[in-house]
C-alpha positions as CSV (number, residue, x, y, z in Angstrom):
1,M,0.0,0.0,0.0
2,L,2.9,2.3,0.7
3,K,4.6,1.6,-2.6
4,S,2.0,3.6,-4.6
5,H,2.7,6.6,-2.3
6,K,6.4,6.2,-2.0
7,K,7.2,9.5,-3.7
8,S,4.7,11.5,-1.6
9,V,6.0,10.0,1.6
10,L,9.6,10.8,0.6
11,I,8.7,14.4,-0.3
12,L,7.0,14.9,3.1
13,A,9.9,13.4,4.9
14,V,12.4,15.6,3.1
15,S,10.3,18.7,3.7
16,V,10.1,17.9,7.5
17,L,13.9,17.5,7.6
18,L,14.5,20.8,5.7
19,S,12.0,22.6,8.0
20,V,13.8,21.4,11.2
21,G,17.2,22.2,9.7
22,T,16.2,25.6,8.6
23,G,14.6,26.4,12.0
24,L,17.8,25.4,13.8
25,R,19.9,27.5,11.4
26,D,17.6,30.5,11.8
27,Q,17.9,30.3,15.6
28,A,21.7,30.1,15.3
29,D,21.9,33.1,12.9
30,M,19.6,35.1,15.1
31,G,21.9,34.5,18.1
32,E,24.9,35.7,16.1
33,M,23.1,38.8,14.7
34,L,21.6,40.1,18.0
35,G,23.0,43.6,18.8
36,I,24.1,44.3,15.2
37,A,22.3,46.8,13.0
38,E,22.6,46.7,9.2
39,R,22.4,49.6,6.8
40,E,20.8,50.0,3.5
41,E,23.1,49.9,0.4
42,E,24.5,53.1,-0.9
43,G,21.8,55.3,-2.3
44,G,19.1,53.8,-0.1
45,D,16.7,55.7,2.2
46,T,17.1,56.3,5.9
47,R,14.9,53.8,7.7
48,K,13.6,53.2,11.2
49,Q,14.4,49.9,12.9
50,T,13.2,48.6,16.2
51,F,15.5,46.6,18.5
52,S,14.3,44.5,21.5
53,F,16.6,44.4,24.6
54,Q,16.7,43.7,28.3
55,L,18.8,45.5,30.9
56,Q,21.0,43.3,33.1
57,R,23.5,44.7,35.6
58,S,27.0,43.4,35.2
59,G,27.9,43.7,39.0
60,E,26.9,41.1,41.6
61,D,23.5,41.3,43.3
62,D,23.9,43.1,46.7
63,G,20.4,42.0,47.8
64,D,19.0,45.5,48.1
65,D,17.2,45.7,44.8
66,T,14.1,47.8,44.8
67,D,10.9,46.8,42.9
68,V,11.7,49.3,40.2
69,Q,15.2,47.9,39.7
70,K,13.8,44.3,39.5
71,Q,11.2,45.4,37.0
72,I,13.9,47.0,34.8
73,D,16.0,43.9,35.0
74,D,13.2,41.6,34.0
75,E,11.3,43.7,31.5
76,E,12.0,43.4,27.7
77,Q,12.1,46.9,26.1
78,E,12.3,48.3,22.6
79,L,14.6,50.9,21.1
80,E,13.7,52.7,17.8
81,L,16.6,54.0,15.8
82,E,16.9,55.8,12.5
83,I,19.6,54.2,10.4
84,A,21.0,56.0,7.4
85,A,22.3,54.2,4.3
86,V,26.0,53.5,3.6
87,Q,27.6,56.8,2.6
88,R,30.8,57.7,0.7
89,S,33.6,59.8,1.9
90,R,33.7,63.5,1.2
91,E,36.2,63.2,-1.6
92,E,34.3,60.4,-3.2
93,S,31.0,62.2,-2.9
94,F,32.4,65.4,-4.6
95,E,33.9,63.3,-7.4
96,L,30.6,61.5,-7.9
97,L,28.7,64.9,-8.0
98,E,31.1,66.2,-10.6
99,Q,30.5,63.1,-12.7
100,A,26.7,63.6,-12.3
101,V,26.9,67.2,-13.4
102,T,28.8,66.2,-16.5
103,E,26.4,63.4,-17.3
104,W,23.4,65.7,-16.8
105,E,24.8,68.5,-19.0
106,D,25.3,66.0,-21.8
107,G,21.6,65.1,-22.0
108,Y,19.4,67.7,-20.4
109,L,18.7,69.7,-23.7
110,G,17.0,66.7,-25.3
111,D,16.0,67.6,-28.9
112,N,17.1,71.3,-28.5
113,N,20.3,72.5,-30.1
114,S,21.5,75.0,-27.4
115,P,20.3,76.7,-24.2
116,N,19.7,79.9,-26.3
117,E,17.1,78.2,-28.5
118,V,14.8,75.9,-26.5
119,W,11.9,74.8,-28.6
120,H,11.2,71.4,-27.2
121,N,10.8,69.9,-23.7
122,L,13.9,69.3,-21.7
123,N,15.1,66.0,-20.5
124,L,15.2,66.5,-16.7
125,V,16.0,63.2,-15.0
126,S,15.6,62.6,-11.3
127,E,18.6,60.2,-10.7
128,L,22.1,59.9,-12.0
129,C,25.1,57.6,-11.6
130,D,22.9,54.4,-11.1
131,G,20.7,56.2,-8.6
132,L,23.5,57.3,-6.3
133,V,22.9,61.0,-7.1
134,R,19.5,62.6,-6.9
135,V,18.5,65.6,-8.9
136,S,15.8,68.2,-8.1
137,Y,14.8,71.4,-10.1
138,E,13.5,74.9,-9.5
139,S,12.3,77.1,-12.4
140,S,12.2,80.9,-12.2
141,N,9.1,80.9,-14.4
142,N,6.9,77.9,-14.0
143,T,4.4,79.2,-16.6
144,V,7.0,78.9,-19.3
145,L,9.2,76.0,-18.1
146,Q,7.9,73.5,-15.5
147,T,10.1,71.5,-13.2
148,D,9.5,68.3,-15.2
149,G,11.1,69.9,-18.3
150,T,7.8,70.7,-20.0
151,V,7.9,73.9,-22.2
152,T,4.4,75.5,-22.2
153,S,2.7,77.6,-24.8
154,E,3.2,80.8,-22.8
155,A,6.8,81.3,-24.0
156,G,7.2,84.8,-25.2
157,G,3.5,85.5,-24.9
158,S,3.0,87.3,-21.6
159,E,3.9,90.9,-20.6
160,E,6.4,89.7,-18.1
161,S,8.1,87.6,-20.7
162,A,8.2,90.4,-23.2
163,E,9.8,92.7,-20.6
164,T,12.5,90.1,-19.9
165,A,13.3,88.9,-23.5
166,G,11.5,91.1,-25.9
167,E,10.4,89.4,-29.1
168,D,13.0,86.6,-28.9
169,G,11.4,84.4,-26.3
170,T,11.6,84.2,-22.5
171,L,14.7,84.0,-20.3
172,V,14.3,81.4,-17.6
173,E,16.8,80.4,-14.9
174,L,16.8,76.7,-14.0
175,T,18.3,75.9,-10.7
176,V,19.5,72.3,-10.4
177,E,20.3,70.6,-7.1
178,F,22.6,67.5,-7.2
179,S,22.6,65.6,-3.9
180,C,24.7,62.6,-2.8
181,G,24.0,61.7,0.8
182,D,24.7,64.8,2.9
183,Y,26.6,66.6,0.1
184,V,24.8,69.0,-2.2
185,R,25.8,70.9,-5.3
186,L,23.8,73.7,-6.9
187,E,24.0,74.7,-10.5
188,T,22.1,77.5,-12.3
189,Y,21.5,77.5,-16.0
190,A,20.1,80.4,-18.1
191,L,17.7,79.2,-20.9
192,R,15.9,81.1,-23.6
193,I,12.5,79.6,-24.2
194,L,11.2,80.3,-27.7
195,P,7.6,79.8,-28.8
196,P,7.0,76.9,-31.2
197,E,7.6,77.6,-34.8
198,E,4.3,78.2,-36.7
199,G,3.1,75.1,-38.4
200,S,5.2,72.7,-36.2
201,G,3.6,70.0,-34.2
202,E,4.1,71.8,-31.0
203,W,2.5,75.0,-32.4
204,I,-0.6,73.0,-33.7
205,L,-0.9,71.3,-30.3
206,N,-0.7,74.7,-28.5
207,E,-3.4,76.2,-30.8
208,L,-5.6,73.2,-30.2
209,L,-5.1,73.6,-26.4
210,R,-5.8,77.4,-26.6
211,E,-9.1,76.8,-28.5
212,A,-10.2,74.0,-26.2
213,Q,-9.5,76.3,-23.2
214,E,-11.5,79.1,-24.8
215,A,-14.4,76.6,-25.4
216,E,-14.3,75.5,-21.8
217,Q,-14.2,79.0,-20.4
218,S,-17.1,80.2,-22.5
219,S,-19.4,77.3,-21.6
220,R,-19.0,77.0,-17.8
221,E,-22.8,77.4,-17.3
222,E,-23.5,74.3,-19.3
223,A,-23.2,70.7,-18.3
224,Q,-21.1,69.8,-21.3
225,F,-19.4,71.5,-24.2
226,S,-17.9,70.5,-27.6
227,L,-14.2,70.3,-28.2
228,P,-12.8,72.0,-31.4
229,D,-13.2,69.9,-34.6
230,T,-10.7,71.8,-36.7
231,V,-7.4,73.6,-35.9
232,A,-4.9,75.3,-38.3
233,G,-6.6,73.8,-41.3
234,Y,-6.5,70.2,-39.8
235,R,-9.6,68.2,-39.0
236,V,-9.5,66.9,-35.4
237,I,-10.9,63.4,-34.8
238,W,-11.3,62.8,-31.1
239,T,-10.7,59.3,-30.0
240,G,-11.1,57.5,-26.7
241,E,-9.8,54.5,-24.8
242,P,-11.3,51.3,-26.2
243,E,-13.9,49.7,-24.1
244,Y,-13.2,46.0,-23.2
245,R,-16.2,45.3,-21.1
246,W,-17.7,43.3,-23.9
247,L,-14.6,41.2,-24.0
248,F,-14.9,40.7,-20.2
249,F,-18.5,39.4,-20.5
250,L,-17.5,37.2,-23.5
251,L,-14.6,35.6,-21.5
252,I,-16.8,35.1,-18.5
253,G,-19.5,33.5,-20.6
254,A,-17.0,31.3,-22.4
255,A,-15.4,30.3,-19.1
256,A,-18.8,29.5,-17.5
257,A,-19.8,27.5,-20.6
258,F,-16.5,25.6,-20.5
259,C,-16.8,24.9,-16.8
260,L,-20.4,23.7,-17.2
261,E,-19.4,21.4,-20.1
262,Q,-16.5,20.0,-18.1
263,K,-18.9,19.4,-15.2
264,D,-21.4,17.7,-17.4
265,Q,-18.6,15.5,-18.8
266,Q,-17.4,14.7,-15.3
267,D,-21.0,13.9,-14.2
268,E,-21.4,11.6,-17.2
269,K,-18.2,9.8,-16.4
270,E,-19.2,9.4,-12.8
271,R,-22.6,8.1,-13.9
272,Q,-21.0,5.6,-16.2
273,R,-18.6,4.5,-13.5
274,K,-21.4,3.9,-11.0
275,R,-23.5,2.1,-13.6
276,K,-20.5,-0.1,-14.3
277,E,-20.1,-0.9,-10.7
278,R,-23.8,-1.7,-10.2
279,L,-23.8,-4.0,-13.3
280,L,-20.7,-5.9,-12.1
281,S,-22.2,-6.3,-8.6
282,E,-25.5,-7.5,-10.0
283,Y,-24.0,-9.9,-12.5
284,P,-23.8,-12.9,-10.2
285,Q,-27.5,-12.5,-9.2
286,M,-28.6,-12.3,-12.8
287,V,-26.6,-15.4,-13.9
288,D,-27.8,-17.4,-10.8
289,Q,-31.5,-16.5,-11.6
290,F,-31.1,-17.5,-15.2
291,A,-29.5,-20.8,-14.2
292,V,-32.3,-21.6,-11.7
293,L,-35.0,-20.8,-14.3
294,L,-33.3,-23.1,-16.9
295,D,-33.1,-25.8,-14.3
296,S,-36.9,-25.5,-13.8
297,G,-37.4,-26.4,-17.5
298,M,-37.8,-23.0,-19.1
299,T,-36.3,-22.1,-22.4
300,I,-33.7,-19.4,-22.8
301,R,-36.3,-16.9,-24.2
302,K,-38.9,-17.7,-21.5
303,A,-36.3,-17.4,-18.7
304,W,-35.1,-14.1,-20.2
305,E,-38.7,-12.7,-20.4
306,R,-39.4,-13.9,-16.8
307,I,-36.3,-12.1,-15.4
308,A,-37.0,-9.0,-17.5
309,G,-40.6,-8.8,-16.3
310,R,-39.6,-8.9,-12.6
311,E,-39.2,-5.9,-10.3
312,H,-35.7,-5.7,-8.7
313,P,-35.9,-6.3,-5.0
314,A,-33.9,-3.2,-4.2
315,R,-36.4,-1.0,-6.1
316,Q,-38.9,-1.3,-3.3
317,R,-37.2,-1.1,0.1
318,R,-38.7,0.4,3.2
319,G,-41.3,2.1,1.0
320,K,-38.7,4.1,-1.0
321,T,-38.1,3.6,-4.7
322,D,-34.5,3.0,-5.8
323,E,-34.6,3.6,-9.6
324,K,-30.8,2.9,-9.9
325,A,-31.1,-0.8,-8.8
326,G,-31.4,-3.6,-11.4
327,A,-29.5,-1.7,-14.2
328,Y,-29.4,-4.9,-16.2
329,L,-33.2,-5.3,-16.2
330,E,-33.7,-2.2,-18.4
331,E,-31.3,-3.7,-21.0
332,M,-33.0,-7.1,-20.8
333,R,-36.4,-5.4,-21.4
334,I,-34.9,-3.6,-24.5
335,T,-33.8,-7.1,-25.8
336,C,-37.3,-8.5,-25.2
337,R,-38.8,-5.6,-27.2
338,E,-36.4,-6.1,-30.1
339,I,-37.3,-9.9,-30.3
340,R,-41.0,-9.1,-30.3
341,E,-40.4,-6.6,-33.1
342,G,-38.8,-9.3,-35.3
343,R,-35.1,-9.2,-34.5
344,G,-33.4,-12.6,-34.3
345,E,-33.0,-14.0,-30.8
346,R,-29.3,-14.6,-31.2
347,E,-28.6,-11.1,-32.6
348,A,-30.7,-9.5,-29.8
349,Y,-28.6,-11.3,-27.1
350,E,-25.4,-10.2,-28.8
351,R,-26.7,-6.6,-28.9
352,F,-27.4,-6.8,-25.2
353,G,-23.8,-7.7,-24.5
354,R,-22.5,-4.9,-26.7
355,R,-24.8,-2.3,-25.1
356,I,-23.5,-3.1,-21.7
357,G,-19.9,-3.4,-22.9
358,L,-18.6,-5.3,-19.9
359,A,-16.7,-8.6,-20.3
360,P,-18.8,-10.7,-18.0
361,Y,-22.0,-9.8,-19.8
362,K,-20.4,-10.5,-23.2
363,R,-19.3,-13.9,-21.9
364,F,-22.8,-14.6,-20.7
365,T,-24.4,-13.7,-24.1
366,S,-21.7,-15.8,-25.8
367,I,-22.8,-18.8,-23.7
368,L,-26.5,-18.2,-24.7
369,T,-25.7,-17.7,-28.5
370,Q,-23.5,-20.9,-28.6
371,N,-26.4,-22.9,-27.0
372,L,-28.8,-21.5,-29.6
373,S,-26.4,-22.3,-32.4
374,K,-25.0,-25.7,-31.3
375,G,-27.7,-26.8,-28.8
376,T,-25.3,-27.4,-25.9
377,G,-27.0,-29.6,-23.4
378,D,-25.1,-28.7,-20.3
379,I,-25.8,-24.9,-20.3
380,Q,-27.1,-25.1,-16.7
381,R,-23.8,-26.5,-15.5
382,I,-21.9,-23.8,-17.5
383,L,-24.1,-21.0,-16.0
384,H,-23.7,-22.3,-12.5
385,K,-20.0,-22.3,-13.0
386,E,-20.2,-18.8,-14.4
387,S,-22.2,-17.8,-11.3
388,E,-19.6,-19.1,-9.0
389,D,-16.8,-17.4,-10.9
390,A,-18.8,-14.1,-10.8
391,L,-19.2,-14.4,-7.0
392,D,-15.4,-14.9,-6.7
393,M,-14.9,-11.9,-8.9
394,R,-17.3,-9.9,-6.7
395,R,-15.3,-10.9,-3.6
396,T,-12.1,-9.8,-5.2
397,R,-13.6,-6.5,-6.1
398,A,-14.8,-5.9,-2.6
399,R,-11.4,-6.8,-1.2
400,K,-9.7,-4.4,-3.7
401,L,-12.1,-1.6,-2.8
402,G,-11.3,-2.1,0.9
403,E,-7.6,-1.8,0.1
404,E,-8.2,1.4,-1.9
405,A,-10.1,2.9,1.0
406,G,-7.2,2.2,3.4
407,T,-4.8,3.8,0.9
408,K,-6.9,6.9,0.8
409,L,-6.5,7.3,4.5
410,L,-2.7,7.4,4.1
411,F,-2.4,11.1,3.2
412,P,-4.5,12.4,6.1
413,M,-2.4,10.2,8.4
414,L,0.8,11.8,7.0
415,V,-0.7,15.3,7.5
416,M,-1.5,14.5,11.1
417,L,2.1,13.2,11.5
418,V,3.5,16.5,10.2
419,L,1.3,18.5,12.6
420,I,2.3,16.4,15.5
421,L,6.0,16.9,14.7
422,A,5.4,20.6,14.4
423,V,3.7,20.8,17.8
424,L,6.6,18.9,19.4
425,L,9.5,20.7,17.6
426,L,8.4,24.3,17.6
427,P,8.6,24.7,21.5
428,A,12.0,23.1,21.4
429,L,13.2,25.5,18.7
430,G,11.9,28.5,20.6
431,N,14.0,27.5,23.7
432,L,17.3,27.5,21.7
């Protein structure tokens, strides 16, 4: 019985051993790490960590302890400490800041050619040197240049901008702060923000934004308003995010249909399995009845009709009807109906065996058809022998089912074993 579950038992045994070994190792590692605080890697954030401790006087006990002193000695307390990440030395930090500034200057202009001609958005990153240096920004004119590098449509368009830069755009000072741990470096860059060139993509987008803002401001008393449908000679086709709710319901329906189909198939398999078990368990009774009726002098057909016309004993038990009992009787009645309708007796018996599809029933119909063909005189003896063999087969099946039931209990027993081991070992591990 254990052979069929050898792999499962081996896996459970290995998992128990690994669990015990890991628990012992964790207890040992915890003992070695007590009183040691670890920092985050370089570039990480400052974090808070709580440590548990007990106070114990190093001197000998003088016997004059007060209640407060005893409480301090015995009570477990906690200490919360802010732990900064690993930091570089001053020289290394300055060198890293210099490297970050050089790296930032090489890429901050993005698609622009120079600081004096800024048409497009800037490429303002928040981290450099693999995250070791952090960068923050401050713009002197957020209406023209935002801190994320976005160049707005106000460049050169306001009175303040005109006073600062005249007709050639808007001058903006961008202050950049590079920080590495506790060391900070500030750099200031002068930029001239120019309005987008007429006809360019940015210019068309700005025009569309301006017209949409005008439409919004002029219709604030209404519940909804229409967005512009044309801009700068272009037709605007407004699109939206595609809706996938229909796909959700389709998938849910398909999954439900698949699950129902699988359930129906499983139910049909289970029904066929139970029908097979009932037919096998009722086979000895059917053969024995047939042999007894033949012994009384009946022909094969009369005996068949006599059995088919009976009501199975299990169908009426304690006033309750059991429609599942006597599964072979329904098939025998079908055979009787076929014979009455003109089908040959031998062919009808063979069809009976094929419909049921089980080897014992095919063997039984083979005995009947051979008797009809050759006129075997000892059919009663053959059927009695078949009945005895069927009873032996029934006992074997019952013994096999008993063994399978015992095997099914093996896994719950193993689970109980693991739980018992856990209950016994966990307190021992806690005391290490």
